[in-house]
Residue, then its C-alpha position, 0 to 999 in steps of 0.5 A: m681576061s681570065l686564064s683557064y687552068d684546065l688540064a689540057t690548057v695547062v699542059s699545052r702551055l707547059g709543052a710550049r716552053e723549053s726544057s731545063p737542062d740537066v744538072s751536074g756538079e758535086d752537090g747532092q741531087a734530088a727530084v720531085a714529081a709535080v703530078l697534075r690531073a683532070p678531076r672527073d668534072h673536068a674543072e680546073a686541074q689539080i696537083l698532088l701534094i703529100r704531107r710527110a710523116q713526123r720523123e725525128g732527124d728529117p728536116w722536112s718532117g711534117h711538111m707539105a711537099f711533092p713526092g720525091g727524094k734523093r737520087e740513088d746509084v740505081d737511078s739512070s737519071l733524075l727523071v727515073t728518081a722522080q718516078r721511083e720515089t713517087k711509086e715508093e711513096v704514094g703508089l702511083d706508077l707515073e711511067r705507066h699512067a702519066r706522061l712527062v710534060a715538062r722539066l723545070p729548072s733545078m732549085s737549091t736548098m739548104t737543110r737545117a740538119k746538114r750544111g750541104e746543099f741539094l739541087v732539087t729538080p721538079f718534073v711535071f707529069a699529067m695523069e689524065n685517067p682518074e682511075h689510076a690515081e689510087f694511093t698506097l702510102s709508104l710509112e714516110v707519107a702521112e697523107a696525099i691530097w689533090v689540090p686545085i691549082g686555080p686558087m693558088v695561081r690566082g693568089e686566093n689562098a695566099t698566106t704567110f708562115p712564121y719561121r724563126h731562124e737564128g733568133t729572127l722571126y720571118q713571115l714567109p710566103a705560103f699557101s693555105v690548102h685544105e687547112r694545111i700550110v704549103w711553104g718553103l721549097t714546095h711553095r717556091m717550086l709551085t710559084m715557079l710552075f705557075s709562072a711557066f704557064s700563067 
């Protein structure tokens, strides 16, 4: 039996899972927003991905990602971080026009620029009114696109990304979406999200 990936069904499945606990410790903290929406034709849900601008010194320069970033002193919680960064980067006001569906377990990441470790917490939001999905991109974001989740969940656009590290070439799992490659941490978070509702 094939599973349905319309927004209502996905939100229902995610809402039935237990929320991830808060993270703590000495590691740097960051948060991202995995924003789902129902397309106008009410087909399978779409998820927001951004392509980061090319910036010297940025270890994620040019990568496909979720909107998000490091927790700042002004942020009362990681949820606030995800909401603030999304508004700053793409102009979407999640606090007003979306509802929080789930908080997924934090993931650790090592950057090439720094030896320190970050804990990144994904928050899943549902934006049910397409009229509130207009983008205003910051200089940090080259583009923002809505991507159907169904083909990724079903593995229809699975591919690999060649990544060389310390002289060894690795073929990392990835998705090919709209001629763009999604790999690394974002691929890992997408896979974790899909396993939570499929």
